[in-house]
N, C-alpha and C positions, 0 to 999 in steps of 0.2 A: 722701314716700316710703318704700318698705317695702324692708327691707334688715338685714344687722346690723351691732350695733355695735364697736368695736372692740374692746369690756370683753366683749361674748357672743362675738364669734369670740375671744376670751382664753382663757374660761373651757371655751369646746369643744375647745377644742387641751389643753387641762391634764386635763380631765377623759378626752378621747383616750388622751393620752400617756401616765398612768396604767393604763388599762385595757389599753393594749396592752405594759408594760412587765410588769403579772404574767400577759401572756401566754407572750411570748417564751419562759420557762422550759420552757414544759410544750408548746410548740413545740420546743423541742431536744430535749427526753426523748420525744416523738416521732419523731423525726427519727433517733433512735438507736437505738429497739425498732426501725424498719422499719427499716434496717440491718443489727440485728443476727435480724433474723429474713429479710429476704435471705441475708444472706452462710449463715445457714444454713441454710439453703435448698438454696442451690447446692453446697455442700460434700455433701449430705445427697443429691443427685441425681448427684455423682460416684459417690458410693459404692453408687449403684447401677444406674447406668452401669456400670459396673466388673464387681457379682453378676453383671447379665445379658447382655454381652460376657461372660464368659466362658461362657456355657451356650449361647451362641448360637453361639459360636466353638471348644467342647468342647476349652480351653485355656483354660491359666489367663491374667489379666489384672490388671496394679494398679493402682494409685493411689499415683501416689511427689507429694510437695513440688520443685519445681522453680522457681528462678527467672527463665528463660529460654523453658517450654514446651520445650524439648527433651532437657535431661538433668535428672535428679535428685540433689537434695541433700541431703546427710545434717546441715549444720546450720540453726539457727533452726529457726523455728514454718512452719505451712500458711498459715498469712498470706500468702505472698510468694508461691501459687502453686501451684500441683498443675497433672495431668496423668496422665489415663487412656490404659494404651498395654498394648499384649499381648505378654506376658511369653513368650515363645520357649522363655527358657533359665534361668526361675524363680528369677529369683535376688532380687528385689526392686526394682532399678534399669532402666534405660532403655538401650540398647545401641544402635549405629546399627543397622539395619537393623531394629528394629520401631517395630511403625505407634504412632503418637501416634491416639488415638482420641475423646478429649475435653481440653482444656487451659483454664485459665482466670490469669488476672492476676494479681498481685497485690492484695492489696483494701484499699490500705491503712494509714497509720500508726497512726489511732481505731480498731482492731481488732487481737484475739489471736487464736489459734487455733493453741490446742496438745493434742497427744495424749503421752497417760502410755504409755507403755514399752514395748506390744507396736505402738501406732498413731503411735510417734513420727517415722516416718520412711517407711512405707508403710502401704497397706492391699491385702493378695493374695486373691485369689478364687480356688480351683480349680471348675470345669465342674460339678461337685453343688452349688455356690453357698456353699461352704462359706468362711469366709475363711483362712490355713493363712501359719504363719511360708514361709517359705526351707527349714529343716530340718526341716519337716514339723508341726510342732504348729500346735494353734487356736491364731489371732487374734482372742483376744479383748482387748477394750479399751475406752479412752474418750476422746472430743475435744471439747476442752473450746471455743467460742468465746465471747466478749466484749467489750464497748465496752472500751478504754482507762479506766483510771479508779484509782486510788487508795482512792476510798470502796469501800464495801459496792454491790456492784453485783447487777441482772440477768442471768446469763447464760443459755445451752445447752448442754447436752449431748446427741453420738451416740453412744451406748451403741452398741458392734456382740458381738454375742450369742459365746458358743463355736461352736453351728452357722452362726454369718455375717453371720443377720439387723440388722440397725441398725435403730434408733430415734432419734427426736428425745426429748428431755426439757426439761422450765422448771427449771434449778437458781437460785440465791441464790450468790453469792460473796462474798468479804469485798475482797477491790479485782483488778486484773484489770490486771498490770505488766508 
């Protein structure tokens, strides 16, 4: 008769489990990398939409942190979600009657998206494509996106220049908590 003996089957299963065990950590790293890239692209798209909508509408358009997709929040990180809206009163915060152009829901507890001082709460664009603070000064800053980890980790930064032009760059950070 043709077939496998129990010993041969056990050896094949042992070899397969060793190979699978070696491949799982690499697969998890791949999944984390894809999620980081995807979230970076989503956030970058929101910034580009805000900039292009400001030019199209010939009026200020802002992007802010939002937990519910309706109002802006001043606390927490960008990972709780964000909205792009037509900021008719130029205050960097959505009021009743200001149209929401784009919204993104929370991205999950395994990612962090944090902006430095000038871009911690909102990013606001004028019709000329410049990022401006509500007080009128230019709004340059860096938003860091990373997978939650207490160890050294790859991350992405979205850097908004003084002219308002955003760009993405890879970086490495000590931890992301």
